N, C-alpha and C positions, 0 to 999 in steps of 0.2 A: 476513384478514391473510396476506401472503405468507410463504414459508419464511424469507426474509431478514429480515422484520420491518420496522419503521419507527421513526422518532424523532420525538417530539413536543417542541416548543420554545415556551415562552411567556415573553415579556418583560413585566415589570411596570414601567411608566414613570410618572414624576411630574415635572412641570415640565420636560419634555423630556429627562430623564435616566433611565437604567435603574437601578432600585434593587433589583430581585430577578429571578432567572432560574430557571425550572423546565425541566429537561431530563430526558426520560424515554425510554430506549430500550425498545422493545417487541419485541425479537427473541425469538421462541419458542425454548425449549431442546428441540428435537426430535431432535437427532442420536442421542442414546442410544436413544430410542424407535424410531427408524427403522432403526438399524443393529444392534441387539441380535440375536444368533443368526445373523448373517450371517458367511460365511467372510471371511477377511482380504481376498482379492482382490475379492470382490463388494462389500465395504464401501468399498474405495478407489474403485471404479467408480461406486458410488452417490453418494459424497460429491461427486465432480466433476460429476455430473449434477444433483444436488439443489440445489447452491449455484452458481447461474449466474454470480454476480459473482466474479471472480477464481477461476474454476474450476480453473485450473492450479495456483495457489497452494494451493488446498484439496487437490488431488491430491498435491502435493509434501509438504505437512504430514502427510497421511494415510499415504502410503506410508513416509515416514520413521518415523512412529510404529509402523507395522506391522512394518517390518523390524527396528526396535529390539526390539520385543516378541518377535519370532521369533529374535532373536540373529543376524541376518544382517549381515555386514560388506559394505556396498555398494561395488562397484568404483568407482574414481575417475571412469572414463569415463562410467559410468551417471549418476553425480551431476552430471557436467559437462553432459550432455545436458539433464537436468532443469533445471539452473540457467539454461541458455541459453533454454529454453522459458519459464521464469519471467520472465527479463529482458524478453523480447519482450512478454509479457503486461503487465508493469508499464509498459513504454513505451506499449503500446496503450491501457491504461486512462488514463494521464495525457493522452495525445494526444486521446483521446475527449472528455474534459472540456474540454480547451483548444480543440478545434475545434468542439464543439457547444454547450457551456454558456457558455464565456467570451464569445463574441460576443453572446449574449443580454443579458449584463450591461451592454453598452454599446450596446444597441439595434441590433445588427447581425444579419445572417442567419448561421445555422450554416454551416460549411464542409463540407457533406455529401460533396462530390466528393473532397476530400482524405482524409476519413475512409474513404470507399469504397476508395480506393487503398491506404491503410494496412492495412485489413482483408484485402485481397488479399495484401499482403506477409506479413501475419501467418499466413495460411493456408499459403502456400508455405514459410514458415519452419518451421512445424510438420513439414511433409513432409520438408524438407531435413535437419533435425537428428534426426528420428525417423521415417525412411522406413518402418520396419516397425511403427510404433505400439507399441513395446515399452517405452518409457521408464517407464511407470507400471505395468508388470508386475513383480510380486515376483520377485527374482532374474533380472533381465533380462540373461541371459548373452550374448545376441546383441550387446549393446552393449559387451561387455567385451574385445573383441579389439583391433581397430584404432580403434574409436570412430567413430560416424557423422559427427560434426562434421568430423573430419579427412578422411574419405572424400569428403564433399560440400563440401569447402572452397571450390571454385570457385563453386558455386551459392550458398552462404551469403554469400560475399563479395559477389557480385552483388546479393543481396537487401539486404545492409547498405548498399551503395552507393545503391540505390534508396531505401531508408529515409532515408538522410542527405539526399539531394536533396529528398525530400518534406518533411522537417522544415525544411530550408533555405527552401523556397518558402513553406510554409504557416505556419511559426511564427517562425523566427529571422532570416530574410532574410540569412543567412550560414550557413556550416556549423556544426553543433552544437559542434564542437571550437573553432571561432573564437569562438562566443558564450560558451563557458565561460571564455574569457580575460578577460571583463569583471571588473574588480576592485572597483569601488565604486559608490556612488550616482550620482556624476557621469557615469561611463561608461554606467551603466544608463539614466539620464535621456536621454543623447544618443542611445543606441540606440532607446529608446522613442519619442522625438520624430521620428526619421528613418525608422524601420522601418514598412513598410506591411503589417502583419499585425494581426489582431484581438488577439492576445496582447500585442503591443507597445502597441496603443492602450489596452488595459485598464490596463497598467502606467502608461502616460502619464496616464490619467485619475486613477488613485489618487494619483499624485504631484502633478498639477495641482490636485486638490481638497485637498491637504494631509492625506490620510487614511493616510499611511504608518504612523503609530504606533497607529492605532485597534486596540483589542483586545489590547494588551499584557497579559501575565499572568505571574505568578510560579509556574512549575511546571517540574519537572525531566523530562528525557527518561527513558523507561523503561529501566532498566539491563539488562544481560545477566542472564538468569535461567537458571541451569543446570537440567538435567533433574531433579536431586534436589530442588531447591526447588519446581519446578513440580509434581512428584509430591506433595510435602507439601501444597501449596496446593489441589490437586485431589483429594486423597484424605482429605478431611475431611467431617464432617457438613454443614458449611455451604458445600460446594463449589458448589452452585447459586447461592448468593449471590455467590461470587467470580466465576462466569461472567457473571452479570448486571451486577455493579458491582465490578470487580476493584480491589483495593487491596493494598498491601504494608505491613504494620505501620501501618495507618490512613492511609497516604499515597497520593495519586493521582498518576498519571504520564501523559505523552503519548507516543504513538508515531505519528509523521507524517513526511512527506518533510522537513519542517523539522528535526525532531530527528535524522533520518538524515544530512542534508546539511549539518549545522552546521559541519563542518570545512572546507567549501569557502571559498575566499578571499572570494568575493562575499557569501555568506551571513554570514560572520563580520563583514565590513565593515558590512553593512546592520543586523545585530544590534546592533553597537556604536552605530550612529546612531539606529536606530528601534526597537530591541528586537525582540521576537517578534511584532510587530504585523502588520497586514494586508498591507503591501507585502512584507515579508520572507517571509511564508508563501506568497504567490503565486509569488514568484521562486524559492522552494525547489522548487516543482513543476517549473518550467522547468529548473532545475539538474538535478534528478533525471532528467528526460526526456533531456537531453543526456548525462548520465553513463551511463544505461543503454545508449545507442547505443555509447558509447565502450567500455564494459566488454564488450559482446558482441564487438566487433571485437578487443579485446585478448585475449579468450579464444580466438578463432579463431587469432590469431597465435601463441599459446603452444601450441596443439594439445592433445592428450589427456593430456599430463602435468600439466594444470591440477590444482591442489590439491583434495583431497577436502573441504577446509574453505573454501568461498567466503566472501567478506566478508559481514558481517551486513547491510550495506545493499543487497546485491544478490541474496540467494538463501537457500538452505536452510542451516540450521545443523546441523552434525553432532552428533547426540545418541546416539551408539552406546553400547552397554552398558558398555564400558570407561570411558566418561565419566560415566555417570549411576548406575551400580551399583544399578539398580532390579531387576535380575534378569529372567530370561526370563519372558515372559507380560505384561509391562507396558512400554509404550513412549510416549515423548513426541516429537512432531515440531514443530519451530519454524521458521517461514518469515517472511521479510520480504515481505509482499504489498504491492501498490501503495499501500494506505492505511495500512499499519502492520503491526505484528507479529501473526502468526496462530499460535495454539497448538492442537495436537490431542493428546489423550491417549487411549490405548486400553488396555484390560485384556482379555486373551484367556483363555478357558477352554474346554477340550475342542475346540480348533481353531476356535473361533468367537468373535465379539465378545461379551463379557460386559458391558462398560461402555465408552461412548464419550463424550468431552467435547470441546467446542470453546470457546475464548476468542478472540473476534474483536477486531480493533483498534477497531471502533466502540465497544465497551464501555469501553475505556480512554478514548478521546477524547471520548465523549459520556456519560461518567459524570455523575451529578447534581452532583458537585462537581469535575468534571474540567476539562480545558483549555478546552473550548468554553464551559462555564458560567461560568468565571472571566473569559474574554475578553469575553463579551457584557456584562459589567458595566462595561466601559470603552469604550463607544461615545461618539462625539462628540455633544454636546447638539443636539437637533433635534426636529422634530415626529414623529408616529408614522410617517409615510411615510419620512422620512430614517433613522429608527432601523431600520425594516424593511429598507431598502436596505443599510445597513451590516451588519446582522445576517446578511442573505442572503449578502453577500460573504464574511463570516467562515465561515459554514457551508460554502459552496462551497470555500473555501480548505482546509478540513479534510476535506471530502468524506466524508460518513457511509457511502457505498456502498449506502445503502438510501433509500427514500422518507422525506421529512421534512415535517412541517407546522410553520409558523412563525406565531405570533400575538403582536401587541403589544396589551397592555391598559393603558389609561391609568387610573391610580388618582387619585381626587379628593384 
């Protein structure tokens, strides 16, 4: 089993309907074992190398927790650089799925060439906003003067222009900002019918088959959790249980692009018409892709005076000691990664890691009674092949970020 783990999903069907779902996340809890007795800086470096998926988000959460534990007030320009790196990672992760996985769902070839170009933009972006590779160094003072983003504004602007053109060509058939102007299902359907990209054809297929509402479920978005609450949840004897199957007062929650982008006009319109079903969830990923590009550009335009508290849907949440009152030696880092909210908690002793805990978004969304398990009970009636196709679409819409196995069992 890999360090990231895997998810096992079994559907029990009878007479063409799903009557039971078993979802089991098999992510090993190895962070504590691997990071104990490491210095804070070494632990941060190891976290981003051990967890290949969303490595920058992992580094952001880790350094935020470490600096909180050390009582360090991070400069706004340093946090701005980290957020800009995180935004590009989120954009890249969504585009990766859209360009490689989504075409396969409609029997088309992956767009490897566009992904190759995007990965090149991503590499140049890291260099442009963090040329000295100090963003994830504790007390990165080199970033605290004029700010690397402002100094490299011409290069970062050119990279964002190239990124916008790539997304226009490969995903939206118009600029991301123009696509975000879509307001409702009718405008979305018109775009999907006329646009010549795999993303549009997938949306068109869902609407043509009448699968917009498949997988609706009643579950709330994960609320903001302050560091004091997270400290209580992770400082208990059953903390391992919380990390495997997180709940709050017995309730499960979701943390996905859909729950983050619910305030957008298009997502609200689709939710009113189709609920939080298949169509709305796929469109939410497209919305977030376009939003990330817009937020990166907006941040550049504002310069280094950007707030030390970026929006929850786009980056690192500030959990400084003045907010959480946990005291020196304990820190919590909270980051909105591509697939949902990521939490790191560290306890330091004698200048080394004494305890390290991670709660990944997969554990919320792929909880045995979580959003995926509930949604899979509301597939359209069909034979095992159709149920498997619908289930696969829902799983990809929520994107577990780890390998998954899917099995449909027909019960007599």
